[in-house]
MDAnalysis code that builds the backbone (N, CA, C; Angstrom):
import MDAnalysis as mda
import numpy as np

u = mda.Universe.empty(219, n_residues=73, atom_resindex=np.repeat(np.arange(73), 3), trajectory=True)
u.add_TopologyAttr("name", ["N", "CA", "C"] * 73)
u.add_TopologyAttr("resid", np.arange(1, 74))
u.add_TopologyAttr("resname", ["MET", "VAL", "VAL", "ASP", "GLN", "GLU", "CYS", "ASP", "LEU", "LEU", "ILE", "ASN", "ILE", "PRO", "ASP", "LYS", "VAL", "GLY", "SER", "LEU", "ALA", "LYS", "VAL", "THR", "GLN", "LEU", "LEU", "SER", "GLU", "ALA", "GLU", "ILE", "SER", "LEU", "VAL", "ASN", "LEU", "GLN", "ILE", "LEU", "ASP", "ALA", "ASP", "GLY", "VAL", "LEU", "LEU", "LEU", "VAL", "PHE", "ALA", "LYS", "GLY", "ALA", "ASP", "ARG", "ASP", "ARG", "ALA", "ARG", "LYS", "ILE", "LEU", "ASP", "GLY", "HIS", "PHE", "PRO", "GLU", "GLY", "GLY", "GLN", "ASN"])
u.atoms.positions = np.array([
    [0.680, -1.304, -0.073],
    [0.376, 0.020, 0.253],
    [0.926, 1.131, -0.351],
    [0.956, 2.522, -1.240],
    [1.235, 3.540, -1.173],
    [0.633, 4.591, -0.645],
    [1.308, 5.405, 0.860],
    [0.695, 6.195, 1.380],
    [1.525, 7.722, 1.139],
    [0.794, 9.082, 0.298],
    [0.704, 10.157, 0.741],
    [1.180, 10.534, 1.763],
    [1.981, 11.845, 1.918],
    [2.046, 12.792, 3.138],
    [0.341, 14.231, 2.748],
    [-0.554, 13.531, 2.153],
    [-1.678, 14.092, 3.073],
    [-2.548, 13.568, 3.478],
    [-2.162, 12.315, 3.927],
    [-2.298, 11.459, 4.945],
    [-2.116, 11.165, 5.976],
    [-0.634, 11.782, 6.164],
    [-0.235, 12.135, 7.319],
    [-1.418, 13.086, 8.021],
    [-0.492, 13.114, 9.936],
    [-1.055, 13.803, 10.412],
    [0.074, 14.176, 11.753],
    [0.378, 14.843, 12.003],
    [1.235, 15.385, 13.377],
    [0.263, 15.658, 14.109],
    [0.479, 15.918, 15.251],
    [0.096, 16.200, 16.607],
    [0.663, 16.605, 17.481],
    [0.624, 17.155, 19.159],
    [1.243, 17.180, 19.271],
    [0.042, 16.853, 20.438],
    [0.487, 16.309, 21.821],
    [0.182, 15.736, 23.033],
    [0.371, 15.967, 24.417],
    [-0.148, 15.663, 26.129],
    [0.694, 16.138, 26.862],
    [1.255, 15.059, 27.159],
    [2.419, 14.855, 27.280],
    [3.584, 13.865, 27.931],
    [2.984, 13.684, 29.471],
    [1.606, 13.082, 29.504],
    [1.537, 12.131, 30.263],
    [0.818, 10.882, 30.234],
    [-0.449, 10.183, 31.199],
    [-0.382, 8.961, 31.621],
    [-1.378, 8.797, 30.864],
    [-1.508, 7.942, 29.576],
    [-2.774, 7.739, 29.379],
    [-3.202, 9.031, 28.195],
    [-2.869, 9.953, 27.519],
    [-3.139, 9.875, 26.255],
    [-2.570, 9.441, 25.274],
    [-1.905, 8.745, 24.333],
    [-1.603, 7.901, 23.668],
    [-2.824, 7.400, 23.773],
    [-3.337, 6.663, 24.808],
    [-4.684, 6.112, 24.710],
    [-5.795, 6.733, 24.126],
    [-6.264, 8.025, 25.099],
    [-7.045, 8.797, 24.828],
    [-7.237, 9.632, 23.273],
    [-5.636, 8.928, 22.587],
    [-6.059, 9.581, 21.041],
    [-6.820, 8.320, 19.951],
    [-6.311, 6.669, 20.838],
    [-6.475, 5.903, 20.184],
    [-8.062, 5.495, 20.271],
    [-8.471, 5.388, 21.757],
    [-9.873, 6.079, 21.996],
    [-10.697, 6.393, 20.793],
    [-10.425, 7.565, 20.702],
    [-10.783, 8.403, 19.645],
    [-11.706, 8.046, 18.922],
    [-10.501, 8.352, 18.632],
    [-10.291, 7.154, 15.990],
    [-10.909, 6.358, 16.560],
    [-11.032, 5.570, 17.152],
    [-11.311, 4.182, 16.938],
    [-13.363, 3.984, 17.607],
    [-13.447, 5.277, 18.059],
    [-14.621, 5.219, 18.291],
    [-15.214, 5.485, 17.197],
    [-14.710, 7.291, 16.579],
    [-15.031, 7.403, 15.394],
    [-15.376, 6.333, 13.978],
    [-14.766, 5.241, 14.274],
    [-14.036, 3.998, 13.316],
    [-13.338, 4.699, 12.015],
    [-11.917, 5.528, 13.276],
    [-11.465, 5.682, 12.396],
    [-9.961, 5.126, 12.279],
    [-9.412, 4.389, 11.064],
    [-8.297, 2.999, 11.420],
    [-6.440, 4.664, 10.769],
    [-6.443, 3.705, 12.097],
    [-4.709, 3.667, 11.327],
    [-3.458, 3.553, 10.127],
    [-3.402, 3.549, 9.643],
    [-2.154, 2.608, 8.477],
    [-1.003, 2.745, 10.076],
    [-0.437, 3.757, 10.080],
    [0.592, 3.448, 10.765],
    [0.297, 5.162, 12.140],
    [1.760, 4.318, 13.077],
    [1.679, 5.308, 13.910],
    [2.503, 5.516, 14.685],
    [3.155, 6.454, 14.639],
    [4.814, 6.783, 15.588],
    [5.111, 7.885, 16.459],
    [5.710, 7.776, 17.416],
    [6.457, 8.653, 18.333],
    [7.577, 9.248, 17.601],
    [7.211, 10.850, 17.730],
    [8.497, 11.654, 16.787],
    [10.062, 11.422, 17.871],
    [8.973, 11.825, 19.162],
    [9.718, 12.409, 20.636],
    [9.665, 12.960, 21.769],
    [9.829, 12.566, 22.372],
    [9.667, 12.515, 23.757],
    [9.071, 13.420, 24.276],
    [8.695, 14.286, 24.198],
    [7.925, 15.953, 24.383],
    [6.065, 15.173, 23.589],
    [6.001, 14.194, 22.759],
    [4.489, 14.162, 23.325],
    [3.998, 14.255, 21.384],
    [4.557, 14.264, 20.470],
    [4.779, 14.187, 18.805],
    [4.561, 13.213, 17.874],
    [3.038, 13.136, 17.756],
    [2.807, 12.140, 17.301],
    [2.734, 12.402, 15.905],
    [2.997, 10.495, 15.141],
    [2.979, 10.866, 13.741],
    [1.389, 9.739, 13.073],
    [0.999, 10.338, 12.949],
    [-0.605, 9.236, 12.695],
    [-0.605, 9.027, 11.054],
    [-0.894, 8.509, 10.581],
    [-1.146, 8.104, 9.402],
    [-2.028, 7.286, 8.933],
    [-3.232, 7.596, 7.895],
    [-4.547, 7.359, 6.971],
    [-4.181, 6.484, 6.343],
    [-4.879, 5.910, 5.623],
    [-5.427, 5.103, 4.647],
    [-5.901, 6.168, 3.598],
    [-6.449, 7.352, 3.680],
    [-7.544, 8.016, 3.036],
    [-7.388, 10.071, 4.063],
    [-7.012, 10.593, 3.059],
    [-7.484, 11.966, 2.704],
    [-8.208, 12.513, 4.198],
    [-9.763, 11.767, 3.423],
    [-10.669, 12.174, 3.731],
    [-10.838, 11.703, 5.900],
    [-10.334, 10.424, 6.467],
    [-9.704, 9.794, 7.175],
    [-8.609, 10.990, 8.360],
    [-8.174, 11.236, 7.598],
    [-7.364, 12.757, 7.721],
    [-8.050, 13.437, 8.924],
    [-8.303, 14.395, 8.121],
    [-9.645, 15.445, 7.650],
    [-10.333, 15.523, 8.958],
    [-11.084, 14.285, 9.132],
    [-12.527, 13.555, 10.576],
    [-10.932, 13.624, 11.634],
    [-9.917, 13.456, 11.337],
    [-8.998, 12.669, 12.661],
    [-8.860, 14.405, 13.446],
    [-8.744, 14.692, 12.528],
    [-7.711, 16.626, 12.926],
    [-9.317, 17.092, 13.532],
    [-10.319, 16.874, 13.144],
    [-11.642, 17.464, 13.847],
    [-12.234, 16.789, 15.281],
    [-11.728, 15.601, 15.232],
    [-11.989, 15.397, 16.362],
    [-10.922, 15.230, 17.625],
    [-9.497, 15.631, 16.779],
    [-8.465, 15.615, 18.125],
    [-8.067, 16.955, 17.972],
    [-8.561, 17.532, 17.236],
    [-8.322, 19.836, 17.934],
    [-8.771, 19.737, 18.964],
    [-10.116, 18.997, 19.041],
    [-10.613, 19.482, 20.074],
    [-10.455, 18.762, 21.758],
    [-9.742, 17.491, 21.217],
    [-9.110, 17.586, 22.261],
    [-7.951, 17.594, 22.632],
    [-7.064, 18.142, 22.495],
    [-5.555, 18.192, 22.091],
    [-4.888, 20.190, 21.211],
    [-5.999, 20.857, 22.162],
    [-5.493, 22.279, 21.149],
    [-5.170, 22.394, 20.438],
    [-3.155, 22.325, 20.975],
    [-1.994, 22.565, 20.208],
    [-1.214, 21.758, 19.615],
    [-2.506, 20.300, 19.200],
    [-1.984, 18.970, 18.595],
    [-2.895, 19.523, 17.126],
    [-2.851, 18.507, 16.171],
    [-3.352, 18.945, 14.905],
    [-2.672, 19.593, 13.270],
    [-1.292, 19.599, 14.209],
    [-0.561, 20.201, 13.132],
    [-0.227, 19.841, 12.377],
    [0.382, 20.245, 10.545],
    [0.478, 19.619, 9.442],
    [0.167, 20.554, 8.535],
])
């Protein structure tokens, strides 16, 4: 499968217990699947990769409401 950068989403999450679980829980509840997830650094920067740009856009809206400084890309 080839995924282009338009399906990538960078997000900053708090460096605390449960933050990563909250991201995956929110996406799961919205029935949005991840193709890949990478923790880019210890300060809570995540790279989320989706199969479709539409999923990325939906995820951004959902996650921006819970992690307001995140959703950058």
